[in-house]
N, C-alpha and C positions, 0 to 999 in steps of 0.2 A: 503493500500500500505504500504511495504517496506520501513522503513527509508533509509536515504542514506547511501551506507556505500561498503564501498572498504575496507575492512580491507582480508589479505590474510592468507592463513595456507600453511603450507608445506608440508601438508602432515602426516602421522598417521606414529607412531611411528615403525619403522623398523621389533621387532619382534609380533606387529597387522597386520594382510590381511586387506588389501584397500577394501572399495565396491566395489563390479564390472563397477559399473558406471563408476567410478575414471580411469580407466583399461582404455591404449589406445587402440586402434585394436590388433596391434603388440603384445600387453603383454597380448591378450583376445586370439589373436591365438597362442598364447604359451603355457598359462595355458589348454586353450582346447586341445593340443598335449599331453601336460606334463600330463593332467586328475583332474588338482587342479579343473576344475569350466568346466561346459557344457554352451554350446550355447543357454540352456534353462533359464539357473540360472545366464545368463548374462542379455537375452533377460528381464528376469523379476526383474531384477534391475536395468534396463534401463526406463521400463517401472515404476517402485514402483517411480524412480527421475522423471519421467517427473510429476506425477501425484503431490507430494511435490511441485514441481516449478512453476504448469504451472500459478496457481493460481495470481504468483509475475511478469512472466513475460510473457506471455501470448506469448508464441514461437511456438505454434501448432497451425496448423487450423484444421486438420483430425488425427484420428488415428485410428488404425488396431489393436488391440489390439491383439483379438481372436486367429484373422490370424499369426500374430509375433508368437504368441505361440505355434503355430500347424505346424510354419516351424523352429521354432528354436529344437520343437520337434524332428524333419526332420534331423535338421545340427545334432541333439546329437549322432542323431543313423549313422550318416555318420563317424562318426569322431571315434565311438565306432569300422563300421567295417573297420577302414583307405580310407575311399573312399571321401576324401573330393575332392572337386568341385573348390576352388581358396584358396589363401593368407585370404579373407574377408567371406568364409564358417563362419554363426552362428554368424558374427562381426550386431549387430545395426547399422541402416546409418536411415539417414533421407532426405525427398524429397521435394526439393524446388516446392510451389503451385504453379507457374507457368512452371514446368514439368510434363507432360499430365501421366497419371496414369489410366491404366481402372477398378481398384479397388475403389476408392477414387476419389471425385470430383477435377477436378482444375478449381477452384476460381478464378486467379489471382485478385483477394482480390474486385472482383467488384461485388455488386447482381446482374447483368445481367449473369454470371456465376454460381451462386451458387448451382448448382444442376447439371454444366454439366461435365457430362462424356463421355473421350473418348473412343472411339473402341479399341484403340492400348495402348501400350506404351512407350515416347519417346524410343528414342535406349538406351541410356544411362541407364536407368531405367531397359530396358527388360536385357542388360550388368551385371545391378547389380543385377537383381534375378538368371539370370544362374549362376552367381559365389555361388547362399545363402546366401547372407547377407542377414540380418533379416529388412525390410521395418517396420519403427514400426509407421512411419504417416508420414504428408505434414506442412511445416512451412510457417509460417506468411510473406505477401508481402504485400507493398503498391499497391494500384490500378492500374494496367497495368506495375507494375514493373520498372515506372519510378518517385521514389523517391529518395532520400539519408536517407529518414527515413523509417521504416517500423511503417503504418499507412493505416487503409482502412475504410468503412462503414460497410466490413462484422462480419472485429473481431473484430477492435481498436485496438491501439498501443502494440505494443513487446516492451518491455526493458531492457535494462544491467543489468547482473545478477552482475556487476561490482558496479553498484549503481541504481539503479531500478527507480530512477527519472530519469535517462538519456535512449537515444537512443542507441539503437546499432547501429542505422545506417541503410544505406537501397542500394540497396532491398534485398539483403541477408540476412536480419535480423534478424529473425525467425530463419535460419539454423546456425549461428555463434553465438546468444543468445543462442542455446540450447547446441551446442554444448562445448559453454562453461561453461555451469550449468551440464556438465554432464549427459543431457537425451541421446546421443548416443556420441561416438566416435568420428564419420567422419560424414559428409552432404554433400549431389550435391546440389548447387546453381548455379544460371547464373553469371553472367558480362556484360553487355552491355556498361559502363563505370562506372566499379570500385565496381559494385554490389556486388562479392566478396570479392576484396580486402579491400576494406572501412569499410567494418564490422568487417571482420578478426580483422584488426589493434584496435578496439573500443573495441571488445571483448577478445585480446589476442590470434588470435590465426595464425596458418600456412592460410592463402587463397591463392591459385594458381590460377588464370588467364593462360589459355594456348593460345599456337598460334591459330588462326579460325582455325577450324581441325583437331585438336588434338586429340579430344573425335566428331568424327563425328557424326552429326546432323540428325534424319528423325525422323518422325510422332511430329512434331513441332510446339506451336501456331504460329500465323502468329508472322514475325517479324514486329518490330517496327521502329529499330535503324540498318537498312538496314543488313549489315552482322558481325554488329558489335557481339552480343551477342554472348556467347560460356557459355557451360555450365564449372562452375567452383569448385572447391573443396575446404573444409574445414574441419581443423584437428587443435588438440591441437599439433599433434608433426608433424615434414615434413618426418618421415618414414611410418607414418599415409598416408598423404598425397600421396606419392607415392606408396604406395600401391595400395589406391584407383585408381590413374590413370594406374595401371597396369591393373587394370581390364575395367574401362571403355574409357581408354584410342585406339586408333587405328584406321584405316582408314574402309569405308564400302564405296560398288560400288553406293550405291545413293548417295551419299557425294562427291561431284568432288572435296573441299577443303580438305577434309582427305587424298586426295591420293596425294595428291602437301604437306599437312603437313608430312604426312610420311615421303613422302621422304627425305623433313626438318631436321625431326630427324635420320634419316640412317647417313644423311652427318655430324649431330651435331656429333653424339654419335663415327665421325672418329676422333675429331677434339682434340686434346688433352688440359685440361684446364690448361695449366700452362703459367707463368708468364704474369697473364690478367690483362689487362688494363680497370682502372676501371675512370669512371666521375663519379663525386656526384655535383647533381646539388638541390641547398638547395632550392631555388625558381622559380616559372616560370613568367616572363614576372613582377618582382617588384610583384606580391601577397603574400598579407601577410600570415604568418604563427603561428603559437603559437608557442610562448621559448620553453618553454619546450618539443614539437614536437621537433621544429629546435635543437635543443641541444643535445637527446635523438639518434637522426638521425646520427648526421654529428658525435657522439662518435661510433657507433654501427658500422659504414660504416668505421671509421678509425681502430677499432680493425679488425674486417674482414678484410682490406688491409693487415693490420701486420701480421694477422696469415695464411695469405696465400700468400704473398711476395708479394703483388700485387704493379700496378703502380696507383697510386691513383692519383688523379687531382680535382678540386674542383673549377666552373666556371657553364655556363649558358650554356642553352640547345641550340648546334648550329641548334635550329629548327625553323621556324618563324609559330607557332600555332592560331596568330590571329583569318587568315579569317576560320580556321575549330571551333575554339570559336566559333567564329559571328553563323555560319553554325548551330551549335548543336542545336540551342533551337527548329530548322526549322522541323532537322530531326525527330524527337519525333512528331511534328506536321502533319511532310505528312505523316507521320506514323501512328499517331491513327486515320487521313483522310481517312487511305487507308481503314484501320481494319473495322471504323464504316458502309464505304459504300460495303462492305463484309458482314458485322453484324449490322446493325440498329438497332436490338432489344437491341445488348450489347448498343449501343451508348446510346439509351432511359433509361435504367436503371443507364448508369455511372455518374460518379458524376460532379457537374455545371462544375467544372476545368476541366474537361476532353474533354466535350463536346465544353466547350470555347477553347480549343490546338483542337480540329480538325477543328472546326467553321475556327483556324486563316490556318491550314495547306489545308485546301480549297481553299482559298486566296492567294497563295505563286503559282506563274506561274512556269509550267511546265520545264521551261526552268532553273529554280532555281536551282531545282536537280542534272539538266545537269550537272551545276557547280558542286555544293558542289561535284557527283563523279570524275570533274575531279578533284576538290583540294587531295581526300580521296587516289587517286590515284596517286598524285604528292607525299604527303604525304609518301606514301608505296615506291616510287621510292628514295625517301630523306633519310630512315631508311636504307634502306638495302647501301646505301653509308656511314653513319653515324657509321652503327656496321664490316666495312674495319677500321672506326678506334678505335672503343674502341668497347671491349668485353661486359661488363657490364655497363649497365649507371644506377644508387642511386637516388634515393630521395624520400623525404616522402610519406606516403601512403596517408594521410589526411594532412587538412591545421589546420583543429579544431580539437579539444578535443570534445568527448559527450553532446551532447545540450538537453532541457527537449524534452522528448518522443514525448511531441505531439505537438511538434513545427516541423516545416519545413526543414528549416534550419535556422543554428546561424546568427541573423543579426551583429555582428561586430568578425572580429578575431582580435585580440593584438589590441584590438582598436579603430580600423577600419573598418567603414561599406562595409559590400562587400554582395554581390548579395547569388541568389538560390544555386549558384557552386561554392561559393568562398568556401568554404570547402571539393570542389571535384576536387581541379582545377592539380593534379598529376597524375588524373588516364583517365579520359578520350580518349584524344593523342591516348592512347596505342590501346586503343581499334580500335580505327578508322584507328588505323597503322595495326593492325592484329598481335601485338606482344605478345610473353609472359611475363608474371609478374608474382612475388611473394609480397607477403606481410608477413612480419617474426613479431616478439616479438623484442621489445627490452625494454630498461630499462623501467618503469613504470612512470608518473610523481609523484609530492608530494603528491597527494591525493591515490596513488595508481592506477590511471584510465592507462588502457594499450596502446601503443603508438604501432603502426610500419613502418617499414623501408622499402621501393618498392625496388626491383630489378628488372631487365627489359633487356631483351637479343633479339639477332637475331630468326628472326623466327627457332621454330624448337628444342630451345635451354631451353627444360623445365631440361632434364637431370641435365645441368650445376648449373640453378638457384637452383635447388632439395639439390646439392651438398652446395652450398654457402648458403643456409636458414639451411643445416644441420649442418653447421660448427658455424652459427650466434649463431643460439639457444643452440648449448652446452656449446658456453660459457656465456652466458644472462643465462642459465640454468631457463626460464621462465616457465615452462610447470611442475615447482616443487609449481607453485603460486596457486592458488586456492578461487574464489569468495568466499566469504560466506553471505547467503540468510538472515536475518535476520526474524525469524517469528511473 
């Protein structure tokens, strides 16, 4: 295993060409159009990078190298004929192992699904394929994607490229680790309680959790977290996240929530993004926050507000989240109980921890679920009012820096004991509210480990979040830093 290492590299000298695996998706597109590189060359470079770092990171659960190369050759021909399919034609991408794929197993990190093939691709995967992007493989997840770190009985633990003794977080840990290490420039993940944003923060990436419905869903695994989970987007640059959203976003008649989200995005597109009102929330309910995170996030939002000449206020979130936080474990328990009722063979092969969670879910009375649904509806009403007063809510993305890779959660933060979701206090309420949010890298800690600032906005305001992310990332120059993996 690699020794702990968080050194960085500012990149190759300008007169030397970088390897293609270091290119962003937008840089690859320019190189393809200009003839200085081809999709086949880029795919070979990314596959070679995967082979180089997979033993250290364990980021991938499946690869499709021969098919990817054939598709890259076809994309190369399209560029030669000026018949490209999209901005992402020929760009390598990975898919999280809880998004259905017809040509690779969707294991969900569980033994019972080790050989599970779907007849269909998830809709976002379909859109990626139609856009000509090159799917190289699927990335590792925790079992049933219910953990904040990435480890499962099929593939083991995924590790953080900034320090391979540590976790990249979860549940999109494999996706985040692979993009940070240069295996692909972009990745599809999911986010049901912070599962895209927190790994993005731990790995120095931009991670977007869209509004419920912004990325329409069809042909998906059964939901365990009501309607909280959305398809998440990961990249090293904001521009790449925007390009990926342009491909996978948009409504579909099969998903009613996507029709509402589309209307919200159109409405927000007509709203000027000037004179922004930003509320910075340093913590929630006095939860402990790592001091380096607190310092970097506050400095980052101050710089952003100054650049945008925005009104910045610092204070408490004017929402009472205690009831939804208390209900959070029960939602997963009820979800697992429902899943295993439909698939008893999956329960028989599941880890004991998840069998126990499902057993707890079966003991929860039906009226409790109705109470939870009422809590969620009330939270969403209150958030609609909240964004009458504020344009952006900013807060840290994580309360803790990465912890040992095979440990479920950090037991202490800033010297104070915390429970399983102590590190995750800032993200779950956003999913329950259905809001869009983005994690953007700010200044790293003294050991070079990344830190992410979270920006949250009203329904359909992804465009504004991406504008702010681009501005903040340009100031931080974070994409010039790269993890160095020692052999």
